C-alpha positions as CSV (number, residue, x, y, z in Angstrom):
1,M,135.1,31.1,9.8
2,G,136.5,31.9,13.0
3,D,136.4,34.8,15.6
4,R,139.6,35.9,16.2
5,L,138.7,39.3,14.7
6,Q,135.1,39.4,15.5
7,G,133.8,42.9,16.0
8,K,136.9,44.5,14.5
9,V,137.1,46.8,11.6
10,A,140.2,46.6,9.2
11,I,141.6,48.2,6.3
12,V,144.0,46.4,4.1
13,T,145.8,48.7,1.3
14,A,146.6,47.0,-2.0
15,S,144.4,44.2,-1.3
16,G,143.1,43.5,-5.0
17,S,145.9,40.9,-5.3
18,G,148.7,38.8,-3.8
19,I,149.4,39.1,0.2
20,G,146.9,42.1,0.5
21,R,144.3,39.9,-0.9
22,A,145.3,36.9,1.2
23,C,145.2,39.1,4.1
24,A,141.7,40.5,3.5
25,L,140.3,37.2,3.0
26,R,141.7,35.8,6.3
27,F,140.7,38.7,8.2
28,A,137.3,38.5,7.0
29,A,137.1,34.7,7.7
30,E,137.9,35.6,11.0
31,G,135.1,38.0,11.6
32,A,136.3,41.5,10.6
33,V,134.6,44.0,8.6
34,V,137.2,44.5,6.0
35,V,137.8,47.6,3.8
36,V,139.4,46.4,0.6
37,N,141.6,49.1,-0.8
38,D,143.2,49.2,-4.1
39,I,144.0,51.6,-7.0
40,R,142.2,49.2,-9.3
41,P,138.3,49.4,-8.8
42,D,137.4,45.8,-10.4
43,A,140.3,43.9,-8.3
44,A,139.0,45.4,-5.4
45,R,135.4,44.7,-6.0
46,E,136.3,41.0,-7.0
47,V,137.9,40.6,-3.4
48,V,134.8,42.0,-1.7
49,T,132.6,39.9,-3.9
50,E,134.8,36.8,-2.9
51,I,134.6,37.6,0.8
52,E,130.7,38.3,0.8
53,A,130.5,34.9,-1.2
54,A,132.1,33.1,1.8
55,G,129.8,34.8,4.4
56,G,131.8,37.9,5.2
57,R,131.5,41.7,5.3
58,A,133.6,43.8,3.0
59,T,133.6,46.9,1.1
60,A,136.0,48.3,-1.6
61,V,137.6,51.9,-1.1
62,I,139.6,52.8,-4.3
63,A,142.4,55.2,-3.1
64,D,145.8,55.9,-4.2
65,V,147.9,55.8,-0.9
66,S,150.8,57.8,-2.3
67,R,148.3,60.5,-1.9
68,S,147.6,61.8,1.6
69,A,144.3,63.3,1.0
70,E,142.9,60.0,-0.4
71,V,144.4,58.2,2.5
72,D,142.7,60.6,5.0
73,A,139.3,60.2,3.2
74,M,139.6,56.6,3.2
75,V,140.0,56.4,6.9
76,E,137.3,59.0,7.4
77,E,134.8,57.0,5.2
78,T,135.8,53.7,7.2
79,V,135.2,55.5,10.7
80,A,131.8,57.2,9.3
81,R,130.5,54.0,8.0
82,F,131.5,51.5,10.8
83,G,132.2,53.7,13.6
84,R,135.8,52.8,14.4
85,L,139.1,51.3,12.9
86,D,140.6,48.5,14.7
87,V,143.2,47.0,12.1
88,L,145.3,48.9,9.3
89,L,147.5,46.8,7.1
90,N,149.9,49.1,5.1
91,N,150.5,46.8,2.3
92,A,151.0,48.7,-0.9
93,A,154.2,49.1,-2.6
94,A,155.8,50.0,-5.7
95,P,158.6,47.6,-6.7
96,C,161.0,48.3,-9.6
97,F,164.0,46.8,-11.0
98,G,167.3,48.6,-11.7
99,R,170.9,49.2,-10.5
100,V,171.5,52.4,-8.4
101,E,173.2,54.1,-11.4
102,Q,170.2,53.2,-13.6
103,M,167.6,54.5,-11.0
104,T,165.9,57.7,-12.5
105,D,164.5,60.6,-10.2
106,G,161.0,59.5,-11.2
107,L,161.2,55.7,-10.5
108,W,163.0,56.5,-7.1
109,R,160.3,58.9,-5.9
110,Q,157.5,56.6,-7.2
111,V,158.7,53.8,-5.4
112,F,159.1,55.9,-2.1
113,A,155.7,57.5,-2.8
114,V,153.7,54.5,-2.6
115,T,155.9,52.2,-0.2
116,L,157.0,54.6,2.4
117,D,154.8,57.8,2.1
118,G,151.7,55.7,1.9
119,T,152.8,53.7,4.8
120,F,153.3,56.8,6.7
121,Y,149.9,58.6,5.7
122,G,148.0,55.7,6.6
123,M,149.7,55.5,10.3
124,R,149.2,59.3,10.5
125,A,145.4,59.1,9.8
126,A,144.8,56.0,11.9
127,I,146.7,56.7,15.1
128,P,144.4,59.4,16.1
129,V,141.2,57.4,15.5
130,M,142.8,54.4,17.3
131,T,143.9,56.4,20.4
132,A,140.5,57.7,20.6
133,Q,138.8,54.4,20.7
134,G,141.4,53.1,23.2
135,G,143.7,51.1,20.9
136,G,144.4,49.4,17.6
137,S,146.9,47.5,15.8
138,I,148.7,48.9,12.6
139,I,150.7,46.3,10.5
140,N,153.2,47.5,7.9
141,T,154.3,45.2,5.4
142,S,158.0,45.7,4.7
143,S,160.3,43.0,3.2
144,A,163.6,40.8,3.7
145,A,164.8,43.3,1.0
146,G,164.7,45.9,3.7
147,L,167.1,43.7,6.0
148,G,169.8,43.0,3.6
149,G,171.0,44.3,0.2
150,V,169.4,42.8,-2.8
151,P,171.1,43.5,-6.3
152,G,168.7,45.3,-8.9
153,I,166.0,46.4,-6.3
154,A,167.8,49.4,-4.6
155,A,164.8,51.9,-4.4
156,Y,162.4,49.0,-3.2
157,G,164.8,47.8,-0.5
158,A,165.8,51.4,0.8
159,A,162.0,52.1,1.1
160,K,161.2,49.0,3.0
161,A,164.1,49.7,5.2
162,A,162.7,53.0,6.1
163,V,159.3,51.2,6.8
164,V,161.2,49.2,9.3
165,N,162.4,52.1,11.1
166,L,159.2,53.9,10.8
167,T,157.3,51.0,12.5
168,K,159.8,51.0,15.4
169,T,159.3,54.7,16.0
170,A,155.5,54.8,16.0
171,A,155.7,51.7,18.2
172,V,157.4,53.4,20.9
173,E,155.5,56.7,20.4
174,N,152.0,55.0,20.8
175,A,152.8,51.9,23.1
176,A,151.2,53.7,26.2
177,R,148.1,54.5,24.2
178,N,147.5,50.7,23.3
179,V,148.2,51.3,19.5
180,R,150.5,48.5,18.3
181,V,152.7,49.0,15.5
182,N,154.5,46.0,14.1
183,S,156.0,45.1,10.8
184,I,156.2,41.7,8.5
185,C,159.1,41.2,6.3
186,P,157.9,38.6,3.9
187,G,160.8,36.9,1.7
188,S,160.0,35.5,-1.8
189,I,155.9,34.9,-2.0
190,D,154.3,33.4,-4.8
191,T,152.9,36.4,-6.5
192,P,152.3,37.2,-10.2
193,P,155.2,39.6,-10.1
194,L,157.4,37.2,-8.5
195,R,156.6,34.4,-10.7
196,A,157.5,36.5,-13.7
197,F,160.7,37.6,-12.4
198,V,161.6,34.1,-11.1
199,D,160.6,32.6,-14.5
200,A,163.2,35.0,-16.4
201,L,166.0,33.9,-14.4
202,P,168.6,31.3,-15.6
203,G,167.4,28.0,-14.2
204,G,163.8,29.4,-13.5
205,R,162.0,28.6,-10.4
206,T,164.0,25.4,-9.6
207,A,167.4,27.2,-9.4
208,F,165.8,30.1,-7.6
209,E,164.2,27.9,-4.8
210,R,167.6,26.2,-4.1
211,Q,168.9,29.4,-2.8
212,I,166.2,29.5,0.0
213,P,167.0,27.4,3.0
214,A,163.3,26.1,3.2
215,R,163.8,25.0,-0.7
216,R,160.5,26.9,-1.7
217,I,158.7,30.1,-2.4
218,G,156.2,31.4,0.1
219,R,152.5,31.5,-0.2
220,A,150.6,34.4,0.4
221,A,148.4,32.7,3.0
222,E,151.4,32.0,5.2
223,I,152.1,36.0,5.3
224,A,148.3,36.2,6.2
225,S,148.6,33.8,9.2
226,V,151.3,36.3,10.5
227,A,149.2,39.3,10.0
228,L,146.2,37.7,11.5
229,F,148.2,36.9,14.8
230,L,149.4,40.6,14.7
231,A,146.0,42.1,14.2
232,S,144.5,39.9,17.0
233,D,144.3,40.4,20.6
234,E,146.8,37.4,21.0
235,A,149.3,39.8,20.2
236,S,148.4,42.4,23.0
237,Y,151.7,42.5,24.2
238,V,153.7,42.8,20.9
239,T,154.6,46.1,19.6
240,G,157.9,47.3,17.6
241,A,158.3,43.9,16.3
242,V,159.8,43.1,12.8
243,I,158.7,39.3,12.0
244,V,160.6,37.9,9.3
245,A,158.7,35.1,7.2
246,D,161.1,34.1,4.3
247,G,162.0,30.5,4.9
248,G,165.1,31.3,6.2
249,A,166.9,33.4,3.9
250,V,168.0,36.3,5.8
251,A,169.0,34.1,8.4
252,G,171.7,32.7,6.3
253,I,174.9,34.5,5.1
254,G,174.4,33.4,1.3
255,A,175.6,30.1,1.3
256,S,173.6,27.6,-0.6
257,W,172.5,24.7,1.6
258,P,172.6,21.1,0.5
259,D,169.6,19.3,-0.3
260,P,168.0,17.0,2.4
261,G,170.3,13.9,2.6
262,E,173.3,15.5,1.0
263,P,176.2,16.2,3.3
264,T,177.1,19.7,4.4
265,P,180.3,21.3,3.5
266,A,181.7,20.6,7.1
267,E,180.7,16.9,6.5
268,R,182.6,16.7,3.2
269,R,185.9,18.0,4.6
270,E,185.6,15.1,7.2
């Protein structure tokens, strides 16, 4: 275990699995007391057990982040129990698949309620607490899909794009209060929902990974490393940042790059 978050208290939403779980484990391993939030009680408690087995401190708080009263109660409970809140990682999201013309009112609103509204509710509850104690770090999980169009996930991409703007606005508003607000934009990360999606595609995982410049899907632990930096005092002058962790996908313009050792398109023309 390290000490980069020693003495800090962190809430990680939707941390019962995937990226949230990886971040909760990493924060605890670096000394933070972690509030493991999820809508699934068993999943949250399993992560708490895993943290405690490794020598860390954690507690589970079951809350639906699409409901502002439950988010407010989660933050209030955290402060009442531990006396402070140093890190809030807004990680919850509700992805769904479908073209724009296929999107129902209900699906659209569900995606925004969890992905955008939940992020807003968390920030609104945490900022006064962090301001009163002299500072804190808010990290919002956006997505590479929020930086460019991805067919079939219109609602998710739009909500994640809104998270990026909300992050920047809150960062500017709160910089003088020493409350830092940053965003991480993961690309394709190896989580159960992505595996199911990729396995159903023509060519499966192999074909999917060929379109990523790094030639592989990312790991949840790699996103946790970015979150740890933003949560720690090492990022004391970083606010309003949008950090992309996607193996180079957004940096490209959609063209598939050859495997190592193969000639590039320009080299083929020579």
